[in-house]
NURO-119769 format. One record per residue (C-alpha): x, y, z. Coordinates in nm, 3 decimals, always signed. Example, Ala and Ser with C-alpha at 12.3 -4.5 7.8 and 13.67 -1.06 7.14 Angstrom:
# NURO-119769
<site px="+1.230" py="-0.450" pz="+0.780"/>
<site px="+1.367" py="-0.106" pz="+0.714"/>
***
This chain:
# NURO-119769
<site px="+0.211" py="+1.465" pz="-2.039"/>
<site px="+0.500" py="+1.679" pz="-2.157"/>
<site px="+0.440" py="+2.048" pz="-2.166"/>
<site px="+0.599" py="+2.264" pz="-2.432"/>
<site px="+0.681" py="+2.630" pz="-2.397"/>
<site px="+0.795" py="+2.840" pz="-2.693"/>
<site px="+0.974" py="+3.168" pz="-2.635"/>
<site px="+1.068" py="+3.399" pz="-2.921"/>
<site px="+1.330" py="+3.671" pz="-2.883"/>
<site px="+1.356" py="+3.932" pz="-3.151"/>
<site px="+1.650" py="+4.158" pz="-3.194"/>
<site px="+1.706" py="+4.406" pz="-3.474"/>
<site px="+1.960" py="+4.178" pz="-3.647"/>
<site px="+1.775" py="+3.844" pz="-3.626"/>
<site px="+1.507" py="+3.652" pz="-3.444"/>
<site px="+1.580" py="+3.358" pz="-3.219"/>
<site px="+1.330" py="+3.092" pz="-3.107"/>
<site px="+1.386" py="+2.866" pz="-2.808"/>
<site px="+1.170" py="+2.557" pz="-2.753"/>
<site px="+1.170" py="+2.416" pz="-2.401"/>
<site px="+1.018" py="+2.075" pz="-2.328"/>
<site px="+0.925" py="+2.027" pz="-1.967"/>
<site px="+0.832" py="+1.691" pz="-1.830"/>
<site px="+0.932" py="+1.421" pz="-1.588"/>
<site px="+1.298" py="+1.329" pz="-1.571"/>
<site px="+1.388" py="+1.011" pz="-1.755"/>
<site px="+1.488" py="+0.736" pz="-1.521"/>
<site px="+1.652" py="+0.416" pz="-1.631"/>
<site px="+1.459" py="+0.106" pz="-1.530"/>
<site px="+1.746" py="-0.126" pz="-1.620"/>
<site px="+1.568" py="-0.280" pz="-1.918"/>
<site px="+1.855" py="-0.180" pz="-2.147"/>
<site px="+2.105" py="-0.363" pz="-1.929"/>
<site px="+1.876" py="-0.665" pz="-1.897"/>
<site px="+1.827" py="-0.682" pz="-2.275"/>
<site px="+2.205" py="-0.654" pz="-2.328"/>
<site px="+2.278" py="-0.936" pz="-2.084"/>
<site px="+2.013" py="-1.163" pz="-2.239"/>
<site px="+2.155" py="-1.091" pz="-2.586"/>
<site px="+2.509" py="-1.167" pz="-2.466"/>
<site px="+2.398" py="-1.498" pz="-2.314"/>
<site px="+2.219" py="-1.594" pz="-2.637"/>
<site px="+2.533" py="-1.523" pz="-2.841"/>
<site px="+2.750" py="-1.727" pz="-2.603"/>
<site px="+2.508" py="-2.023" pz="-2.618"/>
<site px="+2.506" py="-2.009" pz="-2.999"/>
<site px="+2.888" py="-2.003" pz="-3.012"/>
<site px="+2.903" py="-2.300" pz="-2.771"/>
<site px="+2.665" py="-2.511" pz="-2.981"/>
<site px="+2.852" py="-2.427" pz="-3.300"/>
<site px="+3.181" py="-2.528" pz="-3.138"/>
<site px="+3.035" py="-2.855" pz="-3.009"/>
<site px="+2.890" py="-2.938" pz="-3.350"/>
<site px="+3.224" py="-2.871" pz="-3.521"/>
<site px="+3.397" py="-3.086" pz="-3.260"/>
<site px="+3.158" py="-3.372" pz="-3.331"/>
<site px="+3.224" py="-3.345" pz="-3.703"/>
<site px="+3.599" py="-3.356" pz="-3.640"/>
<site px="+3.555" py="-3.668" pz="-3.425"/>
<site px="+3.354" py="-3.834" pz="-3.705"/>
<site px="+3.619" py="-3.742" pz="-3.962"/>
<site px="+3.894" py="-3.883" pz="-3.740"/>
<site px="+3.699" py="-4.206" pz="-3.684"/>
<site px="+3.648" py="-4.250" pz="-4.059"/>
<site px="+4.018" py="-4.188" pz="-4.128"/>
<site px="+4.116" py="-4.438" pz="-3.857"/>
<site px="+3.880" py="-4.702" pz="-3.999"/>
<site px="+4.017" py="-4.649" pz="-4.350"/>
<site px="+4.371" py="-4.692" pz="-4.217"/>
<site px="+4.274" py="-5.017" pz="-4.044"/>
<site px="+4.116" py="-5.147" pz="-4.367"/>
<site px="+4.438" py="-5.064" pz="-4.550"/>
<site px="+4.646" py="-5.245" pz="-4.289"/>
<site px="+4.417" py="-5.552" pz="-4.307"/>
<site px="+4.439" py="-5.556" pz="-4.688"/>
<site px="+4.818" py="-5.546" pz="-4.666"/>
<site px="+4.817" py="-5.840" pz="-4.423"/>
<site px="+4.590" py="-6.039" pz="-4.659"/>
<site px="+4.828" py="-5.964" pz="-4.946"/>
<site px="+5.126" py="-6.081" pz="-4.744"/>
<site px="+4.944" py="-6.401" pz="-4.642"/>
<site px="+4.853" py="-6.470" pz="-5.007"/>
<site px="+5.217" py="-6.428" pz="-5.112"/>
<site px="+5.330" py="-6.662" pz="-4.835"/>
<site px="+5.069" py="-6.921" pz="-4.940"/>
<site px="+5.183" py="-6.895" pz="-5.302"/>
<site px="+5.546" py="-6.939" pz="-5.198"/>
<site px="+5.455" py="-7.245" pz="-4.992"/>
<site px="+5.276" py="-7.403" pz="-5.293"/>
<site px="+5.574" py="-7.341" pz="-5.520"/>
<site px="+5.824" py="-7.494" pz="-5.280"/>
<site px="+5.637" py="-7.824" pz="-5.242"/>
***
């Protein structure tokens, strides 16, 4: 338990009070450092998972854009084939 000693000095101009707390010296057990390291690791893991999720969304967006482009190309080929078929009917 911490002991407290109060000493009062009085001079003619003013009084001065000093409070002295005596007890065991504080020693660091390393819990602050351990907590800081665990917190840092948790933040790094969260950033990693957010980055991976955003990367997956970008891959999905790119796949959708590529599929849409392929559909457009196929539609253009069908249009060209229809024009060729129409030209062949007109020439016969």
